[in-house]
FIKE-887878 format. One record per atom (N, C-alpha, C): x, y, z. Coordinates in steps of 0.02 Angstrom, whole numbers, plus 32768, in hexadecimal, padded with zeros to 4 digits. Layout:
XYZ ...
***
This chain:
875D9FEC643C 8780A0296429 87C3A0196407 87E69FE66421 88269FD36403 881B9FB963BD 87E49F9163B5 87D69F756372 87C69FAD6341 879F9FE06357 878FA019632D 87CEA03E631A 87FBA0476348 883BA06A633A 8863A0436307 8862A000630C 88869FD762DD 88699FDF6297 88269FE06291 88069FEA6250 8819A02E6232 8819A061625C 882CA0A36244 8874A0A3622B 88A0A0836252 88E6A07F623E 88EEA05C61FB 88CBA02261F3 88D09FFC61B4 88B5A024617A 887EA0486185 8861A0726150 8892A0A8613B 88B2A0C8616B 88E2A0FD615B 891EA0E16135 8935A0A6614A 896EA0886127 895BA07460E0 891EA05A60D6 8906A0496093 8902A0876067 88E8A0BD6083 88E3A0FC605E 8927A116604A 8957A10F6078 899BA126606B 89BBA1006032 89B3A0BE6033 89D4A0946001 89B1A0955FBE 8975A0B05FBB 8952A0B35F7A 894AA0FA5F61 896BA1295F7F 8967A16F5F68 89A1A17F5F3B 8996A1AB5F0B 89CBA1BE5EDD 8A03A1E25F01 89F3A2025F39 8A26A2275F5D 8A5CA1F95F79 8A4AA1B85F83 8A7BA18A5F9E 8AA9A16F5F67 8A92A1715F29 8AB6A1515EF2 8AFAA1715EE6 8B01A1AF5EF4 8B42A1D05EEC 8B4AA1FF5F26 8B71A2325F1C 8B79A2625F52 8B3FA2925F54 8B45A2C35F7C 8B12A2F75F81 8B0BA31A5F3D 8ACDA32C5F2C 8AC3A34D5EEC 8AEAA38D5EE7 8B09A3985EAD 8B31A3D45EA3 8B2DA3E95E5A 8B2AA42A5E4F 8B2BA4465E0B 8B6EA4695E01 8B8DA45A5DC7 8BCEA4755DB7 8BC7A4A85D7E 8BEDA4DE5D82 8BEAA5105D4D 8C08A4F55D0C 8C38A4C75D12 8C56A4A65CD8 8C5DA45C5CE8 8C62A4345CB5 8C69A3EC5CBF 8CAEA3DE5CDE 8CB0A3B95D16 8CF1A3A75D33 8D1BA37F5D01 8D5CA3855D06 8D89A3615CD8 8D8CA3175CE8 8D7AA3055D26 8D78A2BE5D3A 8D37A2B35D61 8D12A27F5D4F 8CD5A26E5D73 8CC1A2265D65 8CAFA2015D97 8C95A1BC5D90 8CBEA1905D61 8D01A1965D66 8D2DA16D5D3C 8D3BA1895CF8 8D20A1C45CE8 8D2AA1E45CA7 8D61A2195CAB 8D8BA21A5C78 8DBAA2515C6E 8DA3A2775C30 8D97A2B75C37 8D82A2DF5BFE 8DBEA2EC5BD1 8DB7A2D85B92 8DEFA2DC5B63 8DEAA3165B33 8E05A30D5AF6 8E04A3435AC4 8DBEA35C5AB6 8DB9A39D5AAA 8D78A3BD5AA3 8D61A3C15A5B 8D1FA3CC5A55 8D02A3DC5A14 8D25A41959F8 8D37A41859B8 8D54A4535998 8D23A4755969 8CF6A44E594B 8CC5A469591D 8C9DA4A1593F 8CA6A4DF5929 8C82A51B5940 8C95A5335986 8CB1A50859B0 8CBAA51A59F7 8CF7A5465A04 8D27A54759D5 8D63A56E59DE 8D92A5515A11 8D8BA5115A20 8DB4A4F05A53 8DDFA4BA5A32 8E1DA4B65A48 8E48A4805A30 8E48A4465A62 8E70A44B5A95 8E70A4165AC7 8E3CA4215AFC 8E36A4605B12 8E07A46F5B48 8E2AA4705B8B 8E09A48B5BBD 8E29A4945BFE 8E3BA4515C1F 8E18A41B5C0C 8E25A3DA5C2B 8E5DA3B45C07 8E70A3CA5BCD 8EA2A3A75BA5 8ECAA3DA5B7D 8EECA4065BA0 8F0BA4415B81 8F3BA42E5B4A 8F62A3F95B53 8F93A3E75B21 8F79A3BA5AEA 8F38A3AB5AEB 8F1AA37D5ABA 8F0BA3A15A79 8F06A37A5A45 8EEFA3945A04 8EBBA36459E9 8E91A37E59BD 8E5DA35459A0 8E53A36B5958 8E33A3415930 8E27A35358EA 8DF8A38F58E7 8DFFA3B658B3 8DDEA3F758AC 8D92A3F258B1 8D74A3BE5895 8D2CA3B95893 8D0EA39358CE 8D36A3875901 8D1DA362593B 8CE2A387595A 8CABA3635964 8C6DA383597A 8C5CA37359C3 8C80A34659E1 8C71A3355A26 8CB0A3325A50 8CA8A33C5A91 8CE0A3365ABF 8CE8A2ED5AD4 8D25A2D45AD3 8D31A28E5AE4 8D29A2835B2F 8D05A24F5B40 8CFDA2395B85 8D22A1F75B8B 8D60A1FA5BA4 8D8BA1BF5BA5 8D79A1935BE0 8D60A1575BD1 8D48A1295C04 8D4BA0E25BE7 8D4AA0B15C12 8D4FA06B5BFD 8D17A0595BCB 8D2AA0355B97 8CF8A01D5B67 8CC49FF25B89 8C859FFE5B79 8C4E9FD85B98 8C309FFB5BD4 8C4BA0355BE7 8C30A05B5C1F 8BEBA0775C0C 8BB9A06F5C37 8B77A08B5C27 8B78A0D75C20 8B55A0F05BEF 8B50A1385BE1 8B06A14C5BE8 8AF9A1845C09 8AB4A1975C17 8A9FA1D75BF2 8A5EA1E25BF0 8A41A21E5BD2 8A51A2595BFF 8A6BA28F5BE3 8A7EA2C95C0C 8A43A2F75C1B 8A0AA2EA5BFB 89CDA3105C07 8992A2EA5BE9 8956A3015BF4 891CA2E45BD1 8921A2F75B88 891AA2C75B5B 8922A2D75B14 8903A2A25AE8 88FDA2B25AA8 88DDA2865A78 890FA26F5A43 890AA22F5A30 8936A21459FD 8925A23359B9 8957A24B5996 8950A2625951 8964A22A5921 89A0A20E592E 89B9A1DB5901 89EEA1B15925 89F0A1705914 8A24A143592D 8A41A11E58F1 8A83A11A58ED 8AA2A0F658B6 8AE4A0D858CE 8AF8A0A258AC 8B34A07E58C1 8B5FA06D5884 8B9DA0845886 8BCDA0725851 8C0CA0545870 8C02A03058A7 8C3BA01058C9 8C599FD8589F 8C959FC558B1 8CB89F8D5892 8CE69F6E58C5 8CFC9F3258B6 8D2C9F1358E4 8D6E9F3958E5 8D7F9F5858AD 8DBD9F7E58AA 8DB99FB35874 8DE49FE5587A 8DE9A0185847 8E33A01E5834 8E41A01157F5 8E85A01A57DC 8E83A04F57A6 8EBDA0665791 8EBFA09D5762 8EE5A08B5722 8EE7A04B5712 8F06A03656D3 8ECFA02A56A0 8ECCA053566D 8E99A04E5639 8EBAA04155F6 8E96A01F55CA 8EB0A0125587 8EB1A051555E 8EE1A0565530 8EE4A0905504 8EAEA08B54CF 8E93A0C554BC 8E61A0C55487 8E84A0C65443 8E5EA0CC540E 8E7AA0C753CB 8EA9A10053BA 8EA8A13653E2 8ED5A16E53D6 8F14A16A5400 8F1AA1335427 8F56A12B5450 8F54A1515491 8F18A16B54A3 8F11A19154E1 8EF5A1645517 8F11A1685553 8EF7A13F5589 8EB4A15C559F 8E80A1345599 8E3CA14C55A9 8E2EA14555F3 8E0BA177560D 8DF3A1745651 8E27A1775687 8E5EA19A567C 8E92A19E56AF 8E75A1BA56EF 8E81A1985725 8E63A1AA5764 8E85A1E75782 8E5FA21E578D 8E7DA25B57A5 8E8AA25B57F0 8E70A2285813 8E7DA223585B 8EC4A2085868 8ED8A1D75842 8F16A1B45852 8F4CA1BC581C 8F3AA1DB57E3 8F6CA1E357AF 8F81A1A3578E 8F59A16F5795 8F68A1305773 8F9CA1055796 8FA5A10D57D8 8FDBA0EB57FB 8FC4A0B8582F 8F85A0BC5844 8F71A094587E 8F3BA062586F 8F36A031589A 8EFEA002589A 8EDAA00D58DC 8E9AA02058DA 8E73A02D5916 8E459FF25921 8E4A9FD2595B 8E239F955968 8E159F9259B3 8DD59F8F59C5 8D989F93599C 8D899FDB5987 8D589FE3595B 8D44A0255945 8CF8A02C594D 8CE4A04E5981 8C9CA0585991 8C84A09A5974 8C51A098594B 8C38A0D4592A 8BECA0D8592B 8BCFA0C65964 8B87A0CD596D 8B7AA1135987 8B4AA1365967 8B3BA17A597B 8AF1A1845984 8AE0A1B059B3 8A99A1BF59C1 8A91A20B59C4 8A60A22459A0 8A4DA26B59A1 8A0DA27259CA 8A0EA2A059FA 89D3A2AF5A22 89C2A2F95A1B 8984A30A5A2B 896EA3505A2F 8956A35D5A76 8972A3915A97 895BA39F5ADB 8925A3D55AD9 890BA3E65B13 88D3A4145B17 88E6A45D5B0A 8927A46B5B05 893EA4AF5AF6 894DA4B85AAB 8941A4835A84 894FA4885A3C 8997A4785A2B 89BDA45D5A5A 8A02A4495A4D 8A04A4015A34 8A32A3F25A07 8A3DA3AD59F2 8A76A3905A1B 8A69A3585A3B 8A9BA3355A63 8AB3A2F95A3C 8AF4A2F65A2F 8B11A2C15A06 8B40A2975A30 8B31A2565A34 8B5FA2255A51 8B7DA1FC5A18 8BBEA1F45A16 8BDAA1C759E4 8C17A1A259FE 8C2DA17159D8 8C5EA13E59EE 8C42A1175A2A 8C00A1085A25 8BE2A0DA5A54 8BECA0935A3C 8BECA0645A6B 8BF4A01D5A5A 8BB19FFC5A4C 8B81A0055A7A 8B3F9FE85A73 8B0AA0185A8C 8ACBA00A5A7C 8A94A0315A97 8A58A0055AA3 8A37A0095ADD 89FA9FE35AE9 89BF9FFE5AC0 89C7A0395AA2 8991A0575A7C 8986A0345A39 89BAA00F5A22 89B49FE659E5 89D59FA259F5 89B09F745A12 89CD9F345A28 89EB9F0A59F0 89D59F1559B2 89EA9EEA597B 8A2D9EFC595B 8A499F36596E 8A8B9F475953 8ABE9F115966 8AEB9F025937 8B239ED35941 8B0C9E8A5948 8ACE9E7C5934 8AB49E385937 8A9A9E2258F3 8A9E9DE158E5 8A839DC658A8 8A9D9DE95869 8A6F9E00583F 8A839E215801 8AA29E65580F 8A9C9E7D584C 8AB99EBE585D 8AFC9EB75883 8B199E7C587F 8B5B9E72589C 8B8D9EA05879 8BB99EBF589F 8BE69EF05881 8C1A9ECE5855 8C329EF05821 8C649ED357F5 8CA99ED45814 8CD79EB157F4 8D1C9EB2580C 8D3C9EF65804 8D349F1357C8 8D589F4F57B7 8D2A9F8B57AE 8D3B9FC257CF 8D16A00157C5 8D26A01D5780 8CF3A034575D 8CFDA053571C 8CDCA098571C 8D03A0CB570A 8CE8A10E5706 8CAFA11156D3 8C76A12C56E6 8C3EA13256B8 8C12A0F556B5 8C23A0BF56D9 8BF8A08456D9 8BB4A09456F7 8B81A07556DE 8B3DA08056F7 8B39A06F5741 8B1DA09D5767 8B18A09357AF 8ADDA06557BF 8AE5A03F57F5 8AAEA014580B 8A7AA03F582F 8A3AA034581E 8A04A05B583B 89D6A02E5863 89B2A04A5894 8985A02158BD 89549FF75895 8937A0155860 89049FF25839 89209FB45816 89629FB1580E 89829F7857EE 89979F435821 89919F545861 89AD9F2A5896 89799F1958CC 893C9F1158B7 89089EFE58E7 88E29F375907 88F59F7558F7 88D19FAE5910 88E99FC75954 88C69FFB596A 88D5A01959AB 88B99FED59E4 88D29FF95A20 88BA9FD25A59 88709FE25A67 884D9FB25A85 88069FBC5A96 87FD9FF65AC6 882A9FFC5AF6 8824A0325B27 882CA0775B06 885AA07D5AD7 8864A0BD5AB5 8826A0D05A8D 880AA0A05A6A 87CDA0AD5A43 8793A0C05A71 878CA09B5AA8 8756A0A85AD7 875BA0EF5AF5 8799A1075AFD 87A4A14A5B19 87AAA1805AE4 8790A1705AA7 878FA1A15A71 87D5A1BB5A61 8807A18E5A65 884DA19C5A55 886EA1CE5A85 8852A1D45AC0 886FA1FF5AF3 8897A1D65B25 88CFA1F25B3C 88F6A1D35B73 88F8A2055BAC 8900A1EB5BE8 8901A2145C24 8948A2215C3B 8952A2595C59 8991A26C5C77 89A8A2345CA7 89E5A21C5C9C 8A00A1E65CC6 89F5A1A15CAC 89CEA1995C76 89C2A1575C58 89FEA1405C30 8A0FA1005C35 8A47A0E55C0E 8A34A0E25BC4 8A5BA1035B99 8A4BA1045B52 8A80A0DE5B28 8AB4A0C65B47 8AE7A0A25B22 8B23A0925B4E 8B56A0755B2E 8B95A0695B51 8BCEA0885B2A 8C02A09C5B4D 8C3BA0BD5B2F 8C61A08D5B01 8C7FA0A95ACC 8CA2A0805A9C 8CEDA08B5A9A 8D09A07C5A60 8D52A0825A55 8D5EA09A5A0E 8D86A0CE5A08 8D9CA0E659C7 8DDDA10C59D4 8E15A0EC59C4 8E58A10659D2 8E6AA0FD5A1C 8E3AA1045A48 8E41A0F45A8F 8DFAA0EA5AAC 8DF4A0CE5AE7 8DB1A0C45B03 8D91A1075B15 8D59A1165AF7 8D35A1545B06 8CF4A1575ADE 8CCAA1865AEF 8C94A19B5AC3 8C98A1E75ABF 8C77A2055A8F 8C78A24E5A88 8C32A26A5A91 8C2FA2A55AAF 8BF0A2C65ABC 8BF2A30C5A9E 8BC3A3195A71 8BBEA35B5A52 8B7BA37B5A60 8B7BA3BD5A69 8B3CA3E25A73 8B3CA41B5A41 8B0CA41A5A13 8B05A44E59E0 8ACAA47A59F1 8AD5A4BC59EF 8AA0A4EB59FE 8A89A50E59BE 8A49A52059B9 8A31A542597C 8A57A583596F 8A60A592592F 8A86A5CE591C 8A62A60F5930 8A1FA60D5933 89FAA6485948 89B6A6325963 898FA662597B 894FA652599A 891DA6365967 8922A64D5929 88F6A63458F5 88FFA5E958EB 893EA5D358E8 894CA58C58E1 8935A5665920 8941A583595A 892CA5625998 88E0A5585999 88BAA58C5987 8871A5865988 8859A5525956 887BA54F591D 8868A51E58EA 8874A4D75903 88AEA4CD5924 88BEA48B593F 888CA4775975 8879A4A559A0 8849A49659D4 8804A48559B8 87F3A4A3597F 87B5A491595E 87B8A4485946 87F2A434592C 87FAA3EF5917 87F1A3C15953 880CA3D4598C 8808A3AB59C8 87C0A3A159DF 8795A3D059CF 874EA3C959E1 8727A39E59B0 8749A386597C 872AA35C5949 86F5A3815921 86FCA3C2591C 86CDA3E858F4 86E1A3E558AA 86B0A3EB587F 86BDA3E95837 86DDA42A5821 8715A4255800 8738A45F57E6 873FA456579B 871EA4805775 871BA476572C 873AA4B15708 8737A4AE56C6 8750A4E5569D 879AA4DF568E 87BBA5185688 8800A5195671 8830A4FA56A4 8818A4F256E2 8844A4D65716 8841A48A571A 881AA46B56ED 8812A42256F2 8856A40056EB 887FA41756BD 88C1A3F856B2 88EBA3FD56F0 88E5A4345714 890AA43E5752 88F3A40C5787 88B1A401578B 8896A3D257BB 88AEA38B57AB 88ADA379576C 88C3A3375757 890CA32D5768 8934A360575C 897CA35C576B 8987A35357B6 895EA37457DF 8965A3705827 895FA327583E 892FA3025824 8924A2BD5839 8952A28C5815 895FA29757D6 8985A26657AF 89D0A27357AD 89E4A2B257B2 8A2BA2C357AE 8A3DA2F657E4 8A35A2E35823 8A44A3145858 8A8CA32C5859 8ABAA3045840 8B00A319583C 8B06A357580F 8AE6A35557D5 8AE7A38D57A7 8ABEA3C857C3 8A87A3B857E5 8A5CA3EC5801 8A83A4165833 8AA8A3F5585F 8ACEA41B5891 8B03A4475870 8B1FA4305838 8B52A4585815 8B34A49857F9 8AF7A49457E0 8AD8A4CE57C0 8AB7A4FE57F0 8A96A4E35824 8A69A50C584B 8A7AA5115896 8AB1A4F158AA 8AC1A4EF58F1 8B0CA4FA58FD 8B1EA503593B 8B64A50D594D 8B77A4DD5985 8BADA4B9597C 8BC4A48B59B0 8BEAA4B259E6 8BE4A4995A22 8C01A4BA5A5D 8C3AA4905A79 8C58A4A85AAE 8C85A4805AD7 8C5DA46D5B15 8C3FA4325B17 8C10A4205B4D 8C2CA4295B93 8C6CA4185B9C 8C89A41C5BDE 8C95A4645BF5 8C8FA4935BC8 8C9CA4D95BD7 8C5CA5045BD9 8C2BA4F35BB0 8BF5A5225BA2 8BB4A5175BC8 8BB0A4E35BF2 8B70A4D45C13 8B7BA4C35C5D 8B44A4C75C83 8B44A4AF5CC8 8B38A4645CC8 8B54A4425CFB 8B4DA3F95D00 8B3BA3E65D47 8B1AA3AD5D4E 8B09A3955D91 8B1CA34B5D98 8B27A3365DD5 8B3EA2F15DE1 8B06A2C05DF1 8AC9A2D85DFA 8A8FA2AE5E04 8A54A2CC5DDE 8A28A2A25DC2 89F0A2BD5D99 89BBA2E05DC2 89AFA31F5DB2 8979A3465DD0 8954A36B5D98 8926A3955DAB 8900A3BC5D7A 8924A3FD5D67 8962A4055D7C 8987A4425D6C 8995A4465D21 89A9A4815D0B 89BAA4895CC4 8A02A4765CB5 8A26A45C5CE7 8A6BA4455CDD 8A6AA4015CBA 8A9CA3F55C90 8AA3A3B25C73 8AC0A3825CA7 8AAEA3435CA1 8AC6A30F5CCE 8B08A2F25CB5 8B34A2DF5CE3 8B71A2BB5CD0 8B5EA2825CA1 8B80A2795C69 8B6DA2435C3A 8B81A1FE5C51 8BA9A1F95C85 8BBAA1B85CA3 8BACA1BE5CEE 8B86A18F5D09 8B72A1915D4F 8B97A15C5D78 8B90A1615DBA 8BB1A1335DE7 8B92A0ED5DE3 8BB8A0BB5DF8 8B9EA0775DF9 8B63A0705E29 8B65A0955E60 8B2DA0935E8F 8AEDA0AD5E70 8AF3A0E25E49 8AB9A0FE5E27 8A9DA0CB5DF5 8AC8A0AC5DCD 8AB3A07C5D9B 8A91A0405DBC 8AACA02A5DF4 8A8D9FF25E18 8A48A0065E32 8A43A0435E49 8A03A05B5E65 89CCA05F5E31 89DDA0725DF4 89A9A0775DC0 899BA0345D9F 89BFA0005DB5 89B29FBC5D9D 89D69FAB5D5D 8A0C9FCF5D4E 8A329FC15D10 8A5F9F855D1D 8A5C9F545CF1 8A889F195CF4 8AAD9F145CB2 8AEF9F195CB5 8B179F145C77 8B249ECC5C65 
***
């Protein structure tokens, strides 16, 4: 009987240490994203379409007018996870070792490419500009940018895809097909990622952070069209150009057909991955990462 009790005890302890409920605190859903969570400080908010300047988490902050994502200020290299089940639309990288704002004058004596972020005064080093566009099951586009690395494209920043010294506005972005392709796991899963899966690491641009943007369709017609794309159905006729733009130029697509939100204000969030319709914290605890087998 004592031996049986010992086996039961060991089984319960094993179950406890391998359950997601142990990885962090008790599961909780928040009406708004907390201003501080898992080492993250929520910074300046998306301004594009959202009508927010600093936001409730950073009242005195300001951001450039076209900012599309809310800054998640956290140590560079911190793992970043999928906030819901979603499919990759596009991944591109225009990172550089540094970004300066001194440009040569053109033949008319005008300084070309003056950087509107810094006004031509700063040197930003390093400058991480890897971005990933996802589509979730509600027809929203989820945009992560200022990421440092992503396991979804292992070849970025290696070999011929090594990043240049200097960032140049308008320079051709590095694409997966030029850098060894997408990861085998991503292809095997039909370009889908699961809620809570590590999709990259946080980067640095002006300060250590990554940005998270959530764009919602402008109307139900656009939403239904996007969901049709997600089902991989053939969409032909006059909308073909729109479909092509969705996959090849999602930045422009969101400008025309979608509205960016203030993610920390406009959605419900949860601290552990469940089947709820709440988005998951984009940065998880070290215990959670260890439990899912993530090794940085």
